[in-house]
Each structure stands twice: as structure tokens, then as C-alpha cells.
C-alpha positions as CSV (number, residue, x, y, z in Angstrom):
1,M,-57.5,-23.0,-254.6
2,P,-57.9,-26.3,-256.3
3,N,-61.7,-27.2,-256.8
4,D,-63.4,-30.5,-256.2
5,V,-63.3,-31.6,-259.9
6,G,-59.6,-31.7,-260.4
7,E,-59.2,-28.3,-262.1
8,T,-57.7,-25.2,-261.0
9,S,-59.2,-21.8,-261.6
10,P,-56.8,-19.1,-262.7
11,A,-56.3,-16.5,-260.1
12,A,-53.6,-14.2,-258.6
13,A,-51.5,-15.6,-255.9
14,L,-53.0,-15.1,-252.4
15,P,-51.2,-12.9,-249.9
16,A,-49.2,-15.1,-247.5
17,R,-51.2,-14.0,-244.5
18,L,-54.3,-15.4,-246.1
19,E,-52.9,-18.9,-246.7
20,P,-54.2,-20.3,-243.3
21,L,-57.8,-19.5,-244.4
22,V,-57.5,-21.7,-247.3
23,E,-58.0,-24.9,-245.6
24,T,-60.7,-23.4,-243.4
25,A,-62.5,-22.2,-246.6
26,R,-62.4,-25.8,-248.0
27,T,-63.8,-27.2,-244.6
28,Y,-66.7,-24.8,-244.9
29,A,-67.2,-25.6,-248.5
30,R,-67.4,-29.4,-247.7
31,A,-69.8,-28.6,-244.9
32,A,-72.2,-27.1,-247.2
33,T,-73.5,-30.5,-248.2
34,S,-73.8,-33.7,-246.0
35,P,-70.9,-36.3,-246.0
36,N,-73.4,-38.7,-247.7
37,T,-74.2,-36.2,-250.4
38,N,-70.5,-35.4,-251.0
39,R,-69.7,-39.1,-251.4
40,A,-72.5,-39.7,-253.8
41,Y,-71.7,-36.7,-255.8
42,A,-67.9,-37.7,-256.0
43,A,-69.1,-41.3,-257.2
44,D,-71.5,-39.8,-259.8
45,W,-68.8,-37.6,-261.1
46,R,-66.4,-40.4,-261.6
47,D,-69.1,-42.4,-263.3
48,Y,-69.7,-39.5,-265.8
49,L,-65.9,-39.0,-266.4
50,G,-65.5,-42.8,-267.1
51,W,-68.4,-42.9,-269.5
52,R,-67.1,-40.0,-271.4
53,L,-63.6,-41.7,-271.7
54,R,-65.3,-45.1,-273.0
55,Q,-67.4,-43.2,-275.5
56,G,-64.3,-41.4,-276.8
57,L,-65.9,-38.0,-275.7
58,E,-63.2,-36.6,-273.6
59,S,-62.2,-33.9,-276.1
60,R,-65.8,-32.3,-275.8
61,P,-66.3,-29.7,-273.0
62,L,-67.2,-31.2,-269.7
63,A,-70.4,-29.3,-269.4
64,D,-71.5,-29.7,-273.0
65,V,-75.4,-30.2,-272.8
66,E,-75.5,-32.5,-275.7
67,T,-73.0,-34.8,-274.2
68,V,-74.8,-34.7,-270.8
69,G,-78.2,-35.5,-272.5
70,L,-76.5,-38.5,-274.2
71,Y,-75.3,-39.7,-270.8
72,V,-78.7,-39.4,-269.3
73,A,-80.2,-41.4,-272.2
74,A,-77.4,-44.1,-271.6
75,L,-78.3,-44.4,-267.9
76,A,-82.0,-44.8,-268.6
77,S,-81.4,-47.4,-271.5
78,G,-78.3,-49.4,-271.1
79,G,-77.7,-48.5,-267.6
80,G,-81.3,-49.4,-266.6
81,R,-81.2,-46.7,-263.8
82,C,-84.4,-45.5,-262.2
83,V,-85.7,-42.0,-262.6
84,A,-84.7,-40.9,-259.1
85,T,-81.1,-42.2,-259.5
86,I,-80.8,-40.3,-262.9
87,E,-82.1,-37.1,-261.3
88,R,-79.7,-37.5,-258.5
89,R,-76.7,-38.1,-261.1
90,L,-77.9,-35.0,-262.9
91,S,-77.8,-33.0,-259.7
92,A,-74.4,-34.3,-259.0
93,L,-73.1,-33.2,-262.4
94,A,-74.7,-29.6,-262.1
95,W,-73.1,-29.3,-258.5
96,N,-69.6,-30.5,-259.9
97,F,-69.9,-28.1,-262.9
98,T,-70.6,-25.3,-260.5
99,Q,-67.6,-26.0,-258.5
100,A,-65.4,-25.9,-261.6
101,G,-67.0,-22.5,-262.7
102,L,-68.4,-24.1,-265.7
103,A,-71.9,-22.8,-267.1
104,F,-74.4,-25.6,-267.3
105,D,-78.2,-25.3,-268.0
106,R,-80.1,-28.5,-267.0
107,R,-83.2,-26.8,-268.6
108,D,-81.6,-26.9,-272.0
109,R,-83.7,-29.0,-274.5
110,H,-80.9,-31.5,-274.9
111,V,-81.1,-32.5,-271.2
112,A,-84.7,-31.4,-270.0
113,T,-86.5,-33.0,-273.0
114,V,-84.6,-36.3,-272.7
115,L,-85.3,-36.5,-268.8
116,A,-89.0,-35.5,-269.3
117,G,-89.3,-38.4,-271.7
118,I,-87.5,-40.8,-269.3
119,R,-90.1,-39.6,-266.7
120,R,-93.0,-40.3,-268.8
121,T,-91.9,-43.7,-270.1
122,Q,-90.1,-45.2,-267.2
123,G,-91.4,-43.4,-264.3
124,R,-93.0,-45.5,-261.5
125,P,-93.9,-45.1,-257.8
126,P,-90.9,-45.4,-255.5
127,A,-90.2,-48.7,-253.9
128,Q,-90.8,-48.3,-250.2
129,K,-89.0,-49.9,-247.3
130,E,-91.0,-51.9,-244.8
131,A,-91.9,-49.9,-241.7
132,L,-90.8,-51.2,-238.4
133,L,-93.9,-50.9,-236.1
134,S,-93.4,-50.8,-232.2
135,E,-94.1,-54.6,-231.8
136,H,-91.4,-55.2,-234.5
137,L,-88.9,-53.1,-232.8
138,L,-89.5,-54.8,-229.4
139,A,-88.9,-58.2,-231.0
140,M,-85.7,-56.8,-232.5
141,L,-84.5,-55.5,-229.1
142,D,-85.3,-59.1,-227.6
143,A,-83.0,-60.5,-230.5
144,L,-80.0,-58.6,-229.3
145,P,-77.8,-61.3,-227.7
146,G,-76.7,-59.6,-224.5
147,S,-75.8,-56.4,-222.5
148,D,-72.3,-55.7,-223.6
149,L,-71.2,-52.4,-224.7
150,R,-71.8,-52.9,-228.3
151,N,-75.4,-54.0,-227.7
152,L,-76.0,-51.2,-225.4
153,R,-74.9,-49.0,-228.2
154,D,-77.0,-50.7,-230.9
155,R,-80.2,-50.6,-228.4
156,A,-79.8,-46.9,-228.1
157,I,-79.4,-46.4,-231.9
158,L,-82.7,-48.4,-232.6
159,L,-84.8,-46.7,-229.8
160,V,-83.5,-43.1,-230.5
161,G,-83.7,-43.6,-234.3
162,F,-87.4,-44.9,-234.1
163,A,-88.6,-42.5,-231.4
164,G,-87.0,-39.4,-233.0
165,G,-88.0,-40.6,-236.5
166,L,-84.5,-39.9,-237.4
167,R,-82.5,-40.6,-240.7
168,R,-79.6,-43.0,-240.4
169,S,-77.1,-40.1,-241.1
170,E,-78.8,-37.9,-238.4
171,I,-78.4,-40.8,-235.8
172,V,-74.7,-41.2,-236.3
173,G,-74.1,-37.6,-236.9
174,L,-75.1,-36.7,-233.4
175,D,-72.5,-35.2,-231.0
176,C,-72.6,-34.7,-227.3
177,G,-72.8,-30.9,-227.6
178,P,-72.9,-27.9,-230.2
179,E,-69.2,-27.2,-229.7
180,D,-67.9,-30.6,-230.6
181,S,-67.9,-30.5,-234.4
182,L,-68.4,-28.1,-237.3
183,T,-70.2,-30.7,-239.3
184,S,-72.4,-32.2,-236.4
185,A,-75.8,-33.3,-237.4
186,G,-77.1,-32.4,-233.9
187,W,-76.9,-32.9,-230.2
188,P,-79.0,-34.0,-227.3
189,V,-80.1,-32.0,-224.2
190,F,-81.5,-34.2,-221.4
191,L,-84.5,-32.8,-219.5
192,D,-86.8,-34.3,-216.8
193,D,-89.4,-35.4,-219.3
194,G,-87.0,-36.7,-222.1
195,V,-84.4,-35.5,-224.4
196,L,-84.4,-32.5,-226.7
197,I,-82.3,-33.2,-229.9
198,T,-81.4,-30.1,-231.9
199,L,-80.9,-31.3,-235.5
200,R,-79.3,-29.6,-238.7
201,G,-81.9,-30.2,-241.4
202,K,-81.9,-29.6,-245.1
203,T,-83.6,-26.4,-244.7
204,G,-82.4,-25.3,-241.2
205,W,-82.3,-26.4,-237.8
206,R,-85.2,-28.3,-236.1
207,E,-85.9,-29.6,-232.6
208,V,-86.9,-33.2,-232.1
209,E,-88.6,-34.2,-228.6
210,I,-88.1,-37.7,-227.4
211,G,-90.1,-38.5,-224.4
212,R,-89.4,-41.0,-221.8
213,G,-91.0,-44.5,-222.5
214,S,-93.4,-46.5,-220.5
215,S,-91.0,-49.1,-219.3
216,A,-87.1,-49.0,-218.9
217,A,-86.6,-51.7,-221.4
218,S,-88.3,-49.7,-224.2
219,C,-87.3,-46.1,-223.2
220,P,-85.0,-44.4,-225.6
221,V,-84.0,-41.8,-223.2
222,A,-82.9,-44.5,-220.7
223,A,-81.2,-46.4,-223.5
224,L,-79.2,-43.4,-224.4
225,E,-78.2,-42.4,-220.9
226,T,-77.1,-46.1,-220.3
227,W,-74.9,-46.0,-223.4
228,M,-73.3,-42.8,-222.7
229,K,-72.6,-43.9,-218.9
230,F,-70.9,-47.2,-219.6
231,A,-69.2,-46.0,-222.8
232,R,-68.0,-43.1,-220.8
233,I,-68.8,-40.6,-223.6
234,A,-69.0,-36.8,-222.7
235,R,-67.5,-35.1,-225.7
236,G,-67.3,-35.7,-229.5
237,P,-69.4,-38.2,-231.5
238,L,-72.3,-39.9,-229.5
239,F,-72.4,-43.3,-231.4
240,R,-68.9,-44.7,-232.0
241,R,-67.3,-48.0,-232.8
242,V,-66.6,-50.4,-230.1
243,T,-63.3,-52.4,-230.1
244,T,-62.1,-54.9,-227.4
245,G,-64.9,-53.8,-225.2
246,K,-64.3,-50.2,-225.2
247,A,-65.8,-47.1,-227.1
248,G,-63.2,-45.6,-229.5
249,A,-63.1,-42.0,-230.8
250,E,-64.3,-42.8,-234.3
251,R,-67.8,-42.1,-235.4
252,L,-69.9,-44.8,-236.6
253,N,-70.6,-45.0,-240.4
254,D,-74.3,-44.4,-241.2
255,R,-74.3,-47.9,-243.1
256,H,-74.1,-49.5,-239.5
257,V,-77.7,-48.4,-238.9
258,A,-78.8,-50.2,-242.1
259,R,-76.9,-53.3,-241.4
260,L,-78.1,-53.4,-237.7
261,V,-81.7,-53.1,-238.9
262,K,-81.5,-55.7,-241.6
263,R,-79.6,-58.2,-239.2
264,L,-82.0,-57.9,-236.4
265,A,-85.2,-58.0,-238.7
266,V,-84.0,-61.4,-239.7
267,A,-83.0,-62.6,-236.3
268,A,-86.4,-61.5,-234.9
269,G,-88.3,-63.4,-237.6
270,L,-90.2,-60.4,-239.1
271,R,-92.1,-61.1,-242.3
272,P,-91.6,-65.0,-242.0
273,D,-93.6,-65.3,-245.3
274,L,-90.4,-64.0,-247.1
275,G,-86.9,-65.6,-247.7
276,E,-84.1,-64.1,-245.9
277,D,-82.6,-62.3,-249.0
278,E,-86.1,-60.7,-249.5
279,R,-86.2,-59.7,-246.0
280,T,-82.9,-58.1,-246.0
281,R,-83.8,-56.0,-249.0
282,L,-87.1,-54.9,-247.5
283,F,-85.8,-53.4,-244.3
284,S,-83.3,-50.6,-243.9
285,G,-82.4,-47.8,-241.6
286,H,-85.3,-46.0,-243.2
287,S,-87.6,-48.5,-241.7
288,L,-87.2,-46.8,-238.3
289,R,-88.3,-43.5,-239.6
290,A,-91.3,-45.0,-241.4
291,G,-92.0,-47.0,-238.3
292,L,-92.8,-44.0,-236.1
293,A,-94.9,-42.4,-238.7
294,S,-96.8,-45.6,-239.0
295,S,-97.1,-46.5,-235.3
296,A,-97.8,-43.1,-233.7
297,E,-101.6,-42.8,-233.1
298,V,-101.6,-39.0,-232.8
299,D,-102.8,-36.1,-235.0
300,E,-100.8,-36.2,-238.2
301,R,-99.4,-32.6,-237.8
302,Y,-97.2,-33.9,-234.8
303,V,-95.8,-36.6,-236.9
304,Q,-95.0,-34.3,-239.7
305,K,-93.3,-31.8,-237.1
306,Q,-91.3,-34.7,-235.7
307,L,-90.0,-36.0,-239.1
308,G,-89.4,-32.3,-240.3
309,H,-91.5,-32.6,-243.3
310,A,-92.7,-29.4,-245.1
311,S,-96.0,-31.0,-246.1
312,A,-98.6,-33.4,-244.9
313,E,-98.4,-35.3,-248.2
314,M,-94.9,-36.1,-247.5
315,T,-95.6,-37.4,-244.1
316,R,-98.5,-39.7,-245.5
317,R,-95.9,-41.4,-247.7
318,Y,-94.3,-42.7,-244.5
319,Q,-97.4,-43.9,-243.0
320,R,-97.6,-47.6,-244.2
321,R,-100.8,-48.6,-242.3
322,R,-102.7,-45.2,-242.6
323,D,-106.5,-45.5,-242.1
324,R,-107.4,-45.5,-245.7
325,F,-110.9,-44.9,-247.0
326,R,-111.7,-43.2,-243.6
327,V,-113.5,-40.7,-245.8
328,N,-115.5,-42.5,-248.5
329,L,-116.2,-39.8,-251.0
330,T,-118.1,-42.3,-253.1
331,K,-120.8,-42.7,-250.5
332,A,-120.6,-39.0,-249.7
333,A,-121.5,-38.1,-253.2
334,G,-124.5,-40.3,-253.1
335,L,-123.5,-43.5,-254.8
């Protein structure tokens, strides 16, 4: 069976009765990582192959650690890539080497030592997107121009994404039920008090509870019910493209969520102290997730559970207006 890096592993011909399973096996293999990860890893692999070709290194083994170390150094110097991007590129290479059946040790000194030096000399705190607080979200909802089908969908996306603390891939990956798609990110179940979303996370399944809001205008559950009713959606992808006033069968791309947040942040006049280009860069789909963490005035452990974080420290990175210095150790120590 051809692998994902363009090589074919030597193997005996499969019995004819097993041929129908080949594509099934490929489907399951693709489902092992998210579509976004698959796209990123494919792009990173193409970049590595292109760099090897430009440097005249195509005759060297693909998984040669010295070559990979030079590539990592090139990304940090001439490429100007940040540490997080370089680490993702390295993960992509390791994954592709594995798919090709090639031995690769990222702990080898030619790779690990170079990467450690990059972290030490160029490492800096990650740039954070602006959190959308509840008042910001309400202003963005007011900026939606009307109540046509496309706006009903976008209203539901914003409210469900915010109230659930969902990633943009999780939002558009939702299906109506567990039987709809092998690669579904999850599905909703409507209850009297709200909607329970079962999500496929990086480390397993988790449940996200989204309660009903205090008013119909800001209720994520009501927004989702309205979208499904008027779009006549009962099976398949939950959030779809709308053309000529009708919901199609095609699932939305997760980039729609980012574009929606950026467009409405500008339309609602958020951060008027910044220019439009700066505001566009500052807000993204991640702003919804950070917004819930920053707005919810509840015990931190509930926010941690909703976001699916393994540690409270990760949750605190999302809380943009946390009550800092609530505990003053300087005074507590007697100074």
C-alpha cells in the first residue's frame, strides 16, 4: 500500500479478498490525526523536500539527522521561523519518516542540540490572541446585518464556540449524531437545561455542557436550534456552507470561524485604539476560547474541565483578565 510520503514499501501482493480493505485502512490511518494536522504535516513535508532540492542534498537519505539539523538551523536563521513553528516542522518530519518506515531519532545531537540552542537564544513567550469577552461578543452579534440563513448560522457558531470554549476545528467538525461521520469531531444532544456536546479530543472523548442563556438573543442553545430548524439539518455536518439561501451538504472550513471573528471584531468597533489591520491580526477563532476562560466568574476547575485542559496552568494562560496579585506573597512574607 503506498504511504503518505510518496514511496512504496516492498511487500508481497495482498490476496484479492483483502483489496477492499486497503482503502478502509487508509481512511482509518488518515483519521489518526485531525484534518488540520494532516494539512500542516503535508505542507511541512513539501517544504523540507523543496529545501533539500534547493541545497543540492537530494542524494542524501531522507531521514539523515545531520541534514535535518541543518534544515532546522535554516528555519531559525534565514527562514526566521519562531520556535513553536520549528518544533511543529520537526514533528511533521518525524511523522512522515515514520509513515515511510524510516528510522529517525529526533534526540540525536545533530537535531536536539541545534533545537536546544534555538530555544535558548530565540525563545520568547507565545503571542496571544485577544480574548473576546461577553460584552464584546454581544456587540459582534449586533453587528450581524440581518437574520438570513447565513447570519443564523454565524450567530450559532459564535455563541456555541464561546459558551463551549471550543476550538475552531471542533466547531466546524460537529455532526448531528455519532453515526454521521468516521472523522466527526463530536455531536450535540439537546436536553431540557441545555445541550451536551460529546467531543473527540487529543487524548480521548470529553463532554462539554452548554447551558441555556439568560435571554433568547444570547442563548447558544436557542441559536443552534434555530439554525438547525431553518437550515433543515437533521443528519451530517452541523455547520455548512450557505448558497442561494439554502444550506448545502458541504462542511464549513475552520478558516471561516477565524474570518468571521476578525470581520465582526472590526465591524463592532472592538479595540478602537488600534488600526484595522492590527485588529484583524489581534482577533481570531481562538479569541472565542480565550473569551470564555476570561469571562466566566467561576471556580477555575470548571473552566479547566470545559476547555479540556490537563492542567490548571494551561487554563491560566487563557485567562486574559485573571485576578493577578490576589495573593501577595511579598506582604505575606512580611515586607
